[in-house]
KOLVEX-483025 format. One line per 3 residues: number of its first residue (from 1); their letters; for each residue y, x, z of N, C-alpha, C, CB. Coordinates in pm, whole numbers, plus 32768, in hexadecimal, padded with zeros to 4 digits. Glycine has a CB too. Layout:
<atoms>
NUM = a = Y,X,Z,Y,X,Z,Y,X,Z,Y,X,Z; ...
</atoms>
This chain:
<atoms>
1 = mfp = E77D,4623,AED9,E7FB,4662,AEFE,E860,45F7,AF27,E833,46B9,AE8A; E8A4,4610,AF95,E909,45B0,AFC4,E988,45FB,AFE6,E8D5,455E,B03F; E9FB,45D3,AFAB,EA77,461D,AFC3,EAB1,45FE,B04D,EADE,45FB,AF57
4 = lrd = EAE0,4665,B092,EB1D,4653,B114,EBB6,4660,B10E,EAE5,46B8,B176; EBE5,46BE,B0BE,EC74,46CD,B0A9,EC8A,4731,B038,ECBD,46FB,B12C; ED04,4731,B003,ED29,4797,AFA1,ED99,47EC,AFDB,ED54,4757,AF19
7 = nvr = EDBF,4854,AF94,EE23,48AF,AFCA,EEA9,48A6,AF81,EDF1,493D,AFC3; EEC6,4830,AF48,EF45,481B,AF04,EFAB,47E5,AF67,EF34,47BA,AE8D; F01F,4820,AF69,F08B,47F2,AFC1,F0E2,478E,AF76,F0E0,4869,AFF4
10 = trs = F0F0,4715,AFAA,F145,46B0,AF6C,F1D0,46B6,AFAA,F108,4621,AF7C; F232,467F,AF61,F2BD,4685,AF8E,F2FC,45FC,AF9B,F30E,46D8,AF2E; F2AC,4595,AF9A,F2DF,450D,AFAD,F279,44BD,AFFB,F2FE,44C9,AF24
13 = ipl = F2A5,4451,B036,F24C,43F9,B081,F200,43A2,B01E,F29C,43A2,B0E8; F17C,43A1,B022,F12C,4355,AFC0,F128,42C0,AFDF,F09D,438C,AFBA; F196,427D,AFCE,F1A2,41F1,AFF6,F140,4197,AFAA,F230,41C0,AFDE
16 = itw = F130,41B0,AF2A,F0D6,415B,AEDB,F045,4175,AF01,F0EB,4175,AE45; F020,41F2,AF12,EF97,4212,AF3A,EF76,41CF,AFBF,EF83,42AB,AF46; EFCE,41DD,B021,EFB7,419E,B0A2,EFB7,4105,B094,F022,41C9,B108
19 = gli = F00F,40D0,B041,F014,403F,B02D,EF95,400A,AFEE,F089,401A,AFD8; EF60,4051,AF8A,EEE3,4026,AF4B,EE6F,402B,AFAD,EEC5,407F,AED1; EE6D,4094,B000,EE04,409F,B065,EE0E,402B,B0C8,EE0E,4126,B0B0
22 = alt = EE87,400E,B0F6,EE9A,3FA3,B158,EE75,3F1B,B11C,EF2B,3FA1,B189; EEA2,3F01,B0A1,EE84,3E80,B063,EDEF,3E6E,B04C,EECE,3E73,AFDE; EDAE,3ED7,B01B,ED1D,3ECE,B003,ECD2,3EBB,B086,ECEB,3F4C,AFBB
25 = alv = ECFF,3EFF,B0F0,ECBD,3EF0,B172,ECD0,3E62,B1A7,ECF4,3F56,B1D7; ED47,3E2A,B196,ED61,3DA1,B1C5,ED0C,3D3C,B179,EDF5,3D7D,B1B6; ECFE,3D51,B0F7,ECA8,3CF8,B0A8,EC19,3D01,B0DA,ECAE,3D1D,B012
28 = fvy = EBEC,3D7A,B0FB,EB63,3D88,B12B,EB50,3D45,B1B3,EB3C,3E1B,B133; EBB4,3D4F,B20A,EBAC,3D0A,B28B,EB9E,3C74,B275,EC29,3D29,B2E1; EBE8,3C40,B213,EBDC,3BB2,B1F1,EB4F,3B94,B1BE,EC45,3B89,B188
31 = eas = EB1A,3BEA,B167,EA92,3BD8,B135,EA2E,3BD0,B1A8,EA6D,3C49,B0D6; EA40,3C2B,B208,E9E2,3C33,B278,E9E4,3BB5,B2CE,EA01,3CAC,B2CF; EA51,3B6B,B2C7,EA5D,3AF1,B318,EA18,3A7A,B2D6,EAEF,3AD0,B330
34 = lss = E9F0,3A88,B259,E9B7,3A19,B20F,E921,3A0C,B229,E9D1,3A2B,B17A; E8F0,3995,B213,E860,397F,B213,E825,39BB,B194,E83D,38E7,B21E; E7A2,39C6,B18D,E762,39FC,B115,E785,39A8,B09B,E6CA,3A01,B127
37 = rgf = E789,3927,B0AD,E7AB,38CE,B03E,E83C,38E2,B014,E792,383B,B064; E894,38EF,B075,E921,3904,B056,E939,398A,B012,E975,38FB,B0D5; E8F2,39F1,B040,E900,3A75,B003,E8D0,3A73,AF73,E8B2,3ADD,B054
40 = nrl = E85E,3A33,AF59,E82A,3A2B,AED1,E88A,39E0,AE76,E7A1,39E6,AED0; E8C6,3976,AEAA,E927,392B,AE5A,E99F,3982,AE38,E954,38AD,AEA5; E9CD,39CE,AE9C,EA3F,3A27,AE85,EA20,3A8F,AE1A,EA66,3A6D,AF08
43 = vft = E9A9,3ACC,AE23,E983,3B35,ADC6,E975,3AFD,AD38,E900,3B76,ADF1; E93A,3A88,AD29,E927,3A51,ACA4,E9A8,3A18,AC6A,E8BE,39E5,ACA7; EA0A,39FE,ACC1,EA8C,39CD,AC90,EAE8,3A3F,AC68,EACF,3977,ACFB
46 = ygl = EAED,3AA7,ACBC,EB4E,3B13,ACA7,EB0F,3B97,AC7C,EB9D,3B28,AD24; EA8A,3B9F,AC7D,EA49,3C16,AC48,EA48,3C13,ABB0,E9BB,3C21,AC7E; EA2E,3C87,AB75,EA2A,3C91,AAE2,E99F,3C69,AAB2,EA4D,3D21,AAB3
49 = vpa = E999,3BF9,AA69,E91C,3BCA,AA2C,E92F,3BD5,A995,E8F8,3B36,AA59; E8F5,3C3B,A956,E910,3C52,A8C7,E8FB,3BD9,A86E,E8BA,3CC0,A896; E895,3B8B,A888,E877,3B19,A831,E8E3,3AAE,A837,E7F2,3ADB,A858
52 = rls = E937,3AB0,A89C,E9A0,3A4B,A8A9,EA23,3A76,A868,E9B9,3A2D,A93B; EA2F,3AF4,A841,EAAA,3B21,A802,EAB9,3ADE,A77A,EAAB,3BBB,A7F4; EB29,3A9F,A765,EB3F,3A55,A6E8,EBD3,3A50,A6C8,EB04,39C6,A6F1
55 = lah = EBF5,3A6C,A64B,EC81,3A63,A621,ECB3,39D3,A629,EC93,3A99,A593; EC55,3974,A61D,EC7B,38E7,A627,ECA1,38C3,A6B6,EC09,388E,A5F7; EC70,390E,A716,EC92,38FA,A7A3,ECC9,397F,A7D7,EC15,38C9,A7F8
58 = wqs = ED47,399A,A7B5,ED81,3A1C,A7D4,ED86,3A38,A869,EE0D,3A25,A79B; ED83,39CD,A8BB,ED85,39E2,A94C,ED0D,3A31,A97B,ED8B,395C,A994; EC9F,3A2B,A92E,EC26,3A72,A957,EC3E,3B08,A95F,EBB4,3A54,A8F7
61 = yat = ECA0,3B3B,A914,ECBA,3BCB,A914,ED00,3BFA,A993,ED0D,3BF1,A89B; ED31,3B9B,A9E2,ED6D,3BC1,AA63,ED05,3BFF,AABF,EDAC,3B47,AAA7; EC86,3BDE,AAA8,EC1C,3C16,AAFD,EC0A,3CAB,AAE9,EB9A,3BCF,AAE2
64 = lit = EC41,3CE2,AA7B,EC3E,3D73,AA69,EC8A,3DB9,AAD8,EC78,3D9A,A9E1; ECED,3D73,AB12,ED3B,3DAA,AB80,ED09,3D77,AC07,EDD0,3D87,AB6E; ECF2,3CF4,AC12,ECC9,3CBE,AC94,EC44,3CF8,ACC3,ECBF,3C27,AC8D
67 = saf = EBEC,3D19,AC65,EB6A,3D51,AC8B,EB78,3DD8,ACCF,EB10,3D5E,AC10; EBE6,3E1F,ACB3,EBFA,3EA4,ACED,EC1F,3E9F,AD81,EC65,3EEF,ACA1; EC39,3E28,ADB5,EC5D,3E1B,AE42,EBEC,3DDC,AE94,ECDC,3DC9,AE51
70 = lhg = EB79,3DC6,AE55,EB05,3D8D,AE9B,EA9A,3DF8,AEAB,EACD,3D13,AE4E; EA50,3DF0,AF1A,E9E5,3E50,AF33,E96C,3E0B,AF71,EA17,3EC1,AF8F; E8FA,3E4B,AF5E,E87D,3E0C,AF87,E84B,3E31,B011,E816,3E2D,AF27
73 = gwf = E88F,3E89,B058,E861,3EB0,B0DD,E8BA,3F1D,B117,E7D1,3EE0,B0D8; E8A1,3F3C,B197,E8F5,3F9F,B1DD,E8EE,4028,B19C,E8CA,3FA9,B26E; E876,4053,B17A,E868,40D8,B13D,E8B2,40DE,B0B7,E7D4,40FC,B12A
76 = hvi = E8A6,4073,B06A,E8E7,406B,AFE8,E97E,407A,AFF5,E8C5,3FE5,AFA4; E9BA,402D,B04F,EA4C,402F,B05B,EA7E,40AF,B09D,EA7C,3FB6,B0AB; EA38,40E1,B103,EA66,4158,B14B,EA62,41D3,B0F0,EA10,4171,B1C7
79 = tnl = E9F5,41E4,B0A6,E9EC,425A,B04F,EA55,4254,AFDF,E95F,4265,B012; EA68,41DE,AFA5,EACC,41D2,AF3C,EB58,41F2,AF70,EAC8,4145,AF00; EB7B,41B8,AFE2,EC02,41CB,B015,EC18,4259,B049,EC1E,4167,B083
82 = wvl = EBAF,4299,B077,EBBF,4325,B0A2,EBDE,437E,B02A,EB40,4357,B0EB; EB96,4369,AFBC,EBB0,43B9,AF44,EC3E,439F,AF11,EB48,4399,AED5; EC6B,4323,AF15,ECF5,4304,AEEF,ED57,434A,AF4C,ED0D,426C,AEF0
85 = fvf = ED38,434D,AFCD,ED8E,4391,B02E,ED98,4427,B012,ED59,437A,B0BC; ED28,4464,AFED,ED25,44F5,AFD6,ED75,451B,AF5A,EC95,4526,AFC8; ED62,44D0,AEEC,ED9B,44FA,AE6C,EE16,44A9,AE41,ED33,44F0,AE02
88 = gdd = EE24,4431,AE74,EE8E,43D9,AE43,EF1A,440A,AE60,EE7E,4353,AE7C; EF2E,4446,AED8,EFB6,4470,AEFC,EFE9,44DD,AE9E,EFB9,44A3,AF8B; EF93,4536,AE72,EFBD,45A3,AE19,EFE5,456E,AD90,EF4C,4609,AE0A
91 = ved = EF95,4513,AD5A,EFB4,44DA,ACD7,F032,4485,ACDF,EF3E,4486,ACA2; F03F,4438,AD4B,F0B8,43E6,AD5C,F134,443E,AD65,F0AC,438F,ADDA; F127,44AF,ADA7,F199,450A,ADB6,F1C8,453D,AD2E,F173,4581,AE11
94 = rmg = F16C,4553,ACD2,F191,4582,AC4D,F1C9,4513,ABF6,F11A,45C0,AC0A; F199,4499,AC0B,F1C2,442B,ABB4,F23A,43DE,ABE9,F14F,43CC,ABA1; F248,43D8,AC6C,F2A9,437E,ACA7,F266,42F9,ACC8,F321,4369,AC49
97 = hgr = F2A4,42AF,AD22,F262,4237,AD59,F245,41CD,ACEE,F2B7,41FB,ADC6; F2AC,41A5,ACA2,F299,413A,AC41,F237,415E,ABD4,F31D,4116,AC04; F244,41D5,AB9E,F1E8,4200,AB34,F159,420A,AB67,F215,4286,AAFB
100 = fll = F149,4237,ABE3,F0C2,4244,AC19,F081,41BC,AC2A,F0C5,428F,ACA0; F0CD,415A,AC59,F095,40D4,AC68,F068,409D,ABE1,F0FB,4076,ACA9; F0BD,40AC,AB7B,F098,407D,AAF6,F01D,40C9,AAC3,F10D,408E,AA94
103 = fyl = F01B,414C,AAD9,EFA9,419D,AAAF,EF29,416F,AAF3,EFC3,4232,AACF; EF2E,4153,AB73,EEB7,4127,ABBF,EE82,40A4,AB86,EED9,4117,AC55; EEDA,4045,AB6E,EEAF,3FC2,AB3C,EE78,3FCE,AAAE,EF24,3F5F,AB3F
106 = lsa = EEB8,4020,AA5B,EE85,4033,A9D3,EDFF,407C,A9D3,EEEB,4080,A97E; EDEC,40D6,AA33,ED6A,4118,AA41,ECFD,40B1,AA62,ED70,4185,AAAF; ED1E,4053,AAB9,ECBF,3FE9,AADA,EC9D,3F96,AA5F,ECF7,3F8F,AB49
109 = iaa = ED03,3F78,AA0F,ECED,3F29,A995,EC97,3F76,A932,ED73,3F02,A954; ECB8,3FF5,A91C,EC69,4046,A8BE,EBD9,4052,A8EC,ECA7,40D2,A8B0; EBC4,4064,A96E,EB3D,406F,A9A4,EAEF,3FEF,A98C,EB41,408F,AA39
112 = gll = EB2E,3F7E,A9A8,EAEB,3EFF,A997,EACD,3EDE,A906,EB3D,3E92,A9D3; EB28,3F01,A8AD,EB13,3EE3,A81F,EA9D,3F32,A7E6,EB92,3F03,A7CF; EA91,3FB1,A80D,EA20,3FFF,A7DA,E99D,3FC8,A813,EA2F,4094,A7FE
115 = qaa = E99C,3FA6,A894,E924,3F6D,A8D0,E8FD,3EEC,A889,E93B,3F53,A966; E960,3E97,A86D,E944,3E17,A82B,E919,3E2C,A79B,E9C0,3DBD,A831; E953,3E90,A758,E931,3EA8,A6CC,E8A0,3ED2,A6BB,E98C,3F13,A692
118 = lap = E868,3F17,A71F,E7DE,3F47,A715,E779,3EE3,A74C,E7D0,3FCA,A75E; E7AA,3E7A,A78D,E750,3E10,A7BE,E796,3D8A,A7B0,E725,3E2A,A853; E7BC,3D63,A735,E80F,3CED,A721,E7CF,3C69,A74A,E837,3CE4,A693
121 = asn = E74B,3C64,A74F,E707,3BE7,A771,E6E3,3BDF,A805,E68A,3BD9,A71E; E70A,3C43,A852,E6E3,3C47,A8DF,E72A,3BDC,A930,E700,3CD0,A91A; E6DD,3B97,A983,E715,3B35,A9E1,E71A,3B6B,AA6F,E6C3,3AB4,A9DE
124 = vpt = E6FF,3BEE,AA7C,E702,3C2E,AB00,E791,3C5C,AB1D,E69F,3CA6,AB07; E7CD,3C2F,AB8B,E856,3C59,ABA8,E85F,3CEC,ABD0,E890,3C03,AC16; E8C5,3D2D,ABA0,E8E1,3DB7,ABC5,E95A,3DB8,AC20,E8F9,3E10,AB48
127 = iga = E94F,3DFB,AC94,E9BE,3E02,ACF2,E9CC,3E92,AD24,E9A9,3DA0,AD68; EA43,3EB2,AD54,EA5A,3F35,AD8F,EACF,3F7E,AD50,E9DE,3F8A,AD83; EB0C,3FD5,AD9F,EB80,4022,AD72,EB5A,40A3,AD2D,EBDB,4040,ADE6
130 = sga = EAD8,40C0,AD22,EAAF,4144,ACF2,EADA,415F,AC62,EA1A,4152,ACFC; EAE4,40F9,AC0D,EB13,410F,AB86,EBA3,413C,AB83,EB02,4092,AB34; EBF8,40F8,ABD1,EC85,411E,ABDB,EC93,41A8,AC1A,ECD4,40B6,AC2C
133 = iag = EC44,41C2,AC82,EC4A,4244,ACC5,EC18,42B2,AC69,EBF8,4242,AD47; EBB8,4292,AC12,EB8B,42F4,ABB0,EBFD,431E,AB55,EB17,42BC,AB5D; EC59,42C0,AB39,ECCF,42E4,AAED,ED24,434A,AB36,ED21,4269,AACF
136 = vlg = ED2F,433A,ABB9,ED78,439B,AC0B,ED34,4423,AC05,ED82,436A,AC9D; ECAF,4424,AC09,EC65,44A2,AC01,EC7A,44E5,AB79,EBCF,4489,AC18; EC7B,4495,AB0F,EC94,44CE,AA8B,ED1E,450D,AA82,EC84,4464,AA21
139 = aff = ED82,44CC,AABE,EE09,4503,AAC0,EE0F,4582,AB14,EE6C,449C,AAF5; EDC9,4582,AB85,EDC7,45FA,ABDA,ED89,466F,AB90,ED79,45DE,AC5D; ED20,4654,AB46,ECDE,46BC,AAF7,ED41,46FF,AA98,EC68,4681,AAA7
142 = vlf = ED98,46AE,AA5A,EDF8,46E2,A9FA,EE6C,4729,AA40,EE2E,4671,A9A2; EE9D,46ED,AAAC,EF19,471D,AAEB,EF03,4791,AB4C,EF5B,46AC,AB33; EE8E,4796,AB8C,EE75,47FC,ABF2,EDEE,4841,ABDF,EE7C,47BE,AC7E
145 = pga = EDD2,4875,AB6A,ED4D,48AF,AB53,ED2F,4927,ABAD,ED3F,48D9,AAC3; ED96,4970,ABD8,ED81,49E6,AC2B,ED83,49CC,ACC0,EDE6,4A4B,AC0C; ED98,494D,ACE6,ED93,492B,AD74,ED04,493D,ADA7,EDC3,4899,AD8C
148 = rve = ECF6,493F,AE29,EC70,494C,AE65,EC55,48D2,AEBC,EC64,49CF,AEB9; EBD9,48A7,AEB8,EBAF,482F,AF01,EB49,4857,AF6A,EB73,47C5,AE9F; EB6A,483D,AFE8,EB09,4853,B054,EAA0,47E6,B04C,EB4E,4855,B0E2
151 = tli = EA24,480D,B03F,E9B9,47B0,B01C,E947,47B5,B080,E985,47CE,AF90; E914,4740,B0A3,E89D,4735,B0F7,E823,4726,B09E,E8A8,46BE,B15A; E7C3,477C,B0B0,E746,4775,B065,E6D3,476C,B0C8,E735,47F0,B006
154 = llv = E67E,4706,B0B8,E60A,46F4,B10F,E58D,4723,B0C8,E5FB,4661,B13B; E548,4784,B103,E4C8,47B4,B0D0,E45F,479C,B13C,E4D0,484C,B0A9; E408,473A,B120,E3A1,4712,B181,E3E3,46F6,B209,E333,4783,B18F
157 = fip = E44E,46A8,B203,E497,467B,B27A,E4DF,46ED,B2C4,E438,4637,B2D9; E4E7,4760,B288,E532,47D0,B2C2,E5B9,47D8,B27C,E4E3,4857,B2B6; E629,47CB,B2C6,E6AD,47CB,B284,E6DC,4858,B264,E713,4785,B2DC
160 = ffl = E713,4868,B1ED,E755,48E3,B1C4,E7E2,48C1,B196,E705,492B,B152; E840,4916,B1B9,E8CB,48FF,B194,E8F7,496F,B137,E927,48F8,B211; E921,494A,B0BE,E948,49AC,B05A,E9CE,4986,B01E,E8DD,49B8,AFEC
163 = eip = EA1B,49EA,AFF8,EA94,49D3,AFAB,EA72,49E9,AF18,EB0A,4A31,AFD9; EA85,4981,AEC9,EA5F,4984,AE3C,EADB,496E,ADE7,E9F3,4919,AE1D; EAED,49BA,AD7B,EB5D,499E,AD20,EB59,490E,ACEF,EB5A,49FF,ACA7
166 = afv = EBCE,48D2,ACE4,EBD4,4844,ACBF,EB91,4829,AC39,EC64,4815,ACBB; EBA4,4882,ABD9,EB6A,4867,AB55,EAD2,486C,AB5A,EB9F,48CC,AAED; EA99,48BB,ABB6,EA08,48BF,ABC6,E9D8,4841,AC0D,E9DD,493E,AC14
169 = flg = EA17,481F,AC7D,E9F1,47A8,ACC9,E9F7,472B,AC73,EA4B,4798,AD44; EA69,4716,AC2E,EA7B,469D,ABDF,EA2A,46A2,AB5E,EB0F,4688,ABBF; EA17,4719,AB26,E9C4,4725,AAAF,E933,46FF,AACC,E9C9,47B1,AA78
172 = lwf = E8FE,472F,AB3D,E875,470C,AB63,E86B,4677,AB82,E848,475E,ABDD; E8D3,4641,ABC4,E8D2,45B1,ABE2,E8CC,4560,AB61,E94F,4589,AC34; E91F,4584,AB00,E922,4538,AA83,E89D,4543,AA39,E995,4569,AA29
175 = lsq = E863,45BA,AA36,E7E2,45CA,A9F2,E775,4577,AA35,E7BA,465E,A9F0; E77B,456B,AABA,E718,4519,AB00,E728,4486,AADB,E724,452C,AB98; E7A5,4458,AACD,E7BC,43CD,AAA6,E78D,43B5,AA16,E851,43A9,AAB4
178 = lss = E7AC,4415,A9BD,E788,4407,A931,E6F0,4405,A91F,E7C5,4478,A8E0; E6AB,445D,A965,E619,4460,A958,E5DB,43DF,A98C,E5DF,44D9,A9A4; E60F,43AC,A9FB,E5DA,432E,AA31,E5FA,42BA,A9D5,E613,4313,AABD
181 = gll = E673,42BB,A99A,E697,4252,A93D,E63F,4251,A8C2,E727,425F,A914; E621,42C7,A88E,E5CA,42D1,A818,E53C,42A3,A838,E5C7,4361,A7E4; E50D,42BF,A8B0,E488,4292,A8D7,E480,41FA,A8DE,E461,42CD,A95E
184 = glg = E4F2,41BB,A8FD,E4F3,412A,A90C,E50B,40DE,A88B,E55A,4103,A96D; E52B,4123,A81D,E544,40DE,A79F,E4C7,4094,A770,E573,4141,A733; E4DE,4019,A746,E46E,3FCA,A711,E421,3F7F,A77A,E412,4023,A6C7
187 = tav = E444,3F8F,A7FA,E3FF,3F44,A863,E44E,3EC7,A884,E3EC,3F9B,A8E1; E40D,3E6B,A8C4,E44D,3DEB,A8E2,E4B4,3DF7,A952,E3E3,3D84,A909; E4A0,3E57,A9AA,E4FD,3E69,AA19,E526,3EFB,AA1D,E4BD,3E3E,AAA0
190 = dfg = E58F,3F17,AA68,E5BE,3FA0,AA75,E557,3FF6,AABC,E643,3FA5,AABE; E545,406F,AA8D,E4E7,40CD,AAC9,E511,40E9,AB59,E4E0,4151,AA78; E4B8,40CB,ABB9,E4D7,40E0,AC45,E532,4077,AC80,E515,4164,AC56
193 = gia = E553,400D,AC34,E5AA,3FA5,AC68,E63C,3FCE,AC6E,E57C,3F7C,ACEF; E663,4038,AC28,E6EC,406A,AC2B,E726,4063,AB9E,E6F1,40FC,AC62; E7A5,403C,AB96,E7E8,402E,AB15,E816,40B8,AAE6,E860,3FCC,AB1E
196 = wwa = E7B8,4109,AAB5,E7D7,4192,AA8F,E840,4199,AA22,E759,41D8,AA62; E83A,413C,A9C1,E898,4142,A952,E925,411D,A97B,E86A,40E8,A8E2; E933,40D3,A9E6,E9B9,40BC,AA1E,E9F2,413F,AA53,E9B5,4050,AA8E
199 = hig = E99F,418E,AA96,E9CB,4211,AAC6,E9F2,426A,AA4F,E95B,4255,AB1B; E9A0,426A,A9E8,E9B9,42BF,A974,EA39,4293,A92E,E941,42B9,A912; EA4A,420F,A91D,EAC1,41DC,A8DA,EB40,41FB,A927,EAB6,4148,A8C6
202 = gfl = EB3B,41EC,A9AB,EBB1,420B,A9FB,EBD4,429E,A9F5,EB9A,41E2,AA8B; EB6F,42F4,AA00,EB87,4384,A9FD,EBC2,43AF,A977,EB06,43D1,AA19; EB8A,437D,A90A,EBBD,43A3,A886,EC4C,4374,A872,EB64,4369,A819
205 = fgf = EC6B,42FD,A8A4,ECF5,42CD,A89A,ED53,432A,A8E6,ED01,423D,A8D1; ED2E,434D,A961,ED81,43A8,A9AF,ED8E,4430,A96F,ED4A,43B7,AA38; ED21,4463,A939,ED20,44E6,A8F9,ED7A,44E8,A87E,EC91,450D,A8D2
208 = lma = ED75,447E,A830,EDC0,447B,A7B2,EE51,4450,A7C2,ED7C,441F,A751; EE6E,43FE,A828,EEF1,43C0,A831,EF48,43F4,A8A3,EEE1,432E,A840; EF14,444F,A8F5,EF5F,447C,A96B,EFEA,44AF,A946,EF12,44E9,A9B3
211 = waf = EFF3,4500,A8DB,F073,453C,A8B8,F0DC,44D4,A893,F061,459C,A844; F0B1,4461,A861,F10F,43F9,A839,F154,43B8,A8B0,F0C9,4390,A7E8; F11D,43CB,A929,F154,438A,A99F,F1A0,43EA,A9FB,F0E6,4347,A9EB
214 = lrr = F1AF,4467,A9D3,F1F1,44C8,AA2B,F285,44AC,AA37,F1DB,4555,A9F7; F2C0,44DA,AAA5,F350,44D3,AAB6,F395,4518,AA3F,F37C,4514,AB3C; F409,44EA,AA1E,F453,4525,A9AF,F48A,45AE,A9D2,F4C4,44CA,A984
217 = epr = F49A,45C9,AA51,F4CA,464B,AA7D,F45B,468C,AACF,F54E,463E,AAD1; F3FF,46D4,AA8D,F38E,4711,AAD5,F3BD,4775,AB3B,F32E,4755,AA74; F374,477B,ABAB,F395,47D6,AC18,F31F,4832,AC31,F3BA,4788,AC98
220 = gyd = F337,489F,AC7A,F2CA,48F7,ACA0,F27C,48BA,AD13,F2FE,4981,ACC7; F1FC,48D7,AD18,F1A6,48A3,AD82,F156,4914,ADBE,F149,4834,AD4D; F159,491A,AE42,F115,4986,AE88,F083,4967,AE9D,F159,49A2,AF0D
223 = vli = F032,49CB,AE8F,EFA7,49C4,AEB9,EF98,4A24,AF2D,EF44,49E8,AE44; EF5B,49F6,AF98,EF54,4A44,B012,EED8,4A9B,B016,EF57,49EA,B08B; EEE4,4B09,B05E,EE71,4B5C,B07F,EE65,4B5B,B116,EE80,4BED,B047
226 = pgg = EDF3,4B80,B14D,EDE6,4B84,B1DE,EE59,4BD1,B21E,ED60,4BC3,B206; EE95,4B96,B283,EF09,4BD1,B2C3,EF89,4B8A,B29D,EF13,4C63,B2A0; EF7F,4B32,B235,EFEF,4ADD,B213,F056,4B1A,B1B6,F032,4AB3,B28C
229 = npa = F03D,4B8E,B17A,F09E,4BCB,B121,F087,4B9E,B092,F097,4C63,B12A; F0F4,4B83,B048,F0E3,4B5B,AFBE,F09B,4BC6,AF6D,F169,4B3E,AF80; F03A,4B9B,AF1F,EFEA,4BF9,AED0,F009,4BEE,AE3C,EF55,4BE2,AEE8
232 = ary = F021,4B76,AE0E,F03A,4B64,AD7F,F08A,4AE4,AD6C,EFB6,4B60,AD2F; F0CA,4AD9,ACF8,F119,4A63,ACDE,F0E8,4A1E,AC5F,F1AD,4A87,ACD2; F0EB,4999,AC65,F0BA,494A,ABF5,F128,48EA,ABC8,F039,48FC,AC1B
</atoms>
């Protein structure tokens, strides 16, 4: 399942969401300009390597954030940034710009800490914004459970387009991450080469902490139905 858009109407310009997308894209363009050796050096310097985390070297914890701006390929960065584009503006609208930025960075930290806690001896660098974006998904689940997500589903290469309730779409997504994470427990590397527990950690942080980052003066939010008329308020 791949999200194409949601039907939540925002009432502010998502400056932080757009800024995060632009910054991450610029970092990736820089990555693409590097040689293989230069790229590997960058990843091992700024990616999250659990075995290097040490209270004696507190600077190592900066990689919990810097790793969220690195990606391993075009598909990796495009899919991550598209999901942030679809859901980030709605969450930012509810939180406000400053709170959303702090929430995003803390989601990245929470995601990285859980990943590192379950593989503390790993020397494999973890990179990508998906842990931080999972925090956004967890917040969306809490804040807009009745929204609908237009979703692309491929069955034997045949595309189907369905509108799915947000709580169903995100609930199934989380269960898929959890099942994959459980399958990978006890192995030397992440199951499928993906940091599933970073996704789980980010989502749980967003799910549990979203309310703490909301604007102090909550507003109504429109959910659209076909034809553009407000259907419900959140």
